[in-house]
C-alpha positions, -999 to +999 in steps of 0.1 A: +796+875-015+770+903-018+743+879-030+712+875-008+680+854-013+694+830-039+685+793-040+705+769-061+695+732-067+710+703-086+740+682-088+773+691-104+791+662-119+815+656-148+814+624-167+811+610-202+777+599-216+780+563-206+791+570-171+765+597-166+737+572-175+746+552-144+746+581-119+708+579-115+704+614-101+671+623-117+650+615-086+673+634-062+674+664-086+636+664-087+635+664-049+660+692-046+641+712-072+608+707-055+623+717-021+639+748-037+608+759-055+587+754-023+611+774-003+611+802-028+573+803-029+571+803+009+596+832+011+575+851-015+543+844+004+557+854+037+577+883+023+608+871+041+644+864+031+658+829+025+676+829+058+645+839+077+624+809+065+623+784+093+632+749+084+601+735+101+579+757+079+596+743+048+595+707+060+558+710+070+550+723+035+569+694+018+552+668+041+518+683+031+528+679-005+536+642+001+573+645-004+591+613+006+618+617+032+642+589+036+643+578+072 
């Protein structure tokens, strides 16, 4: 693809206005956005690429920020 260090977050759906109102994806999109932003900030702070950021480092940062993980 030739693209490195790119994060993408969100949900792609197609629906009319009434159907969209019942999808309730605001909370999940907020969580994805927070995780994506945190990952980007960690990569910038550590001067590393997106593939070099360890999952544990990201998860620890999200836990520190009181992110709720469904168990």
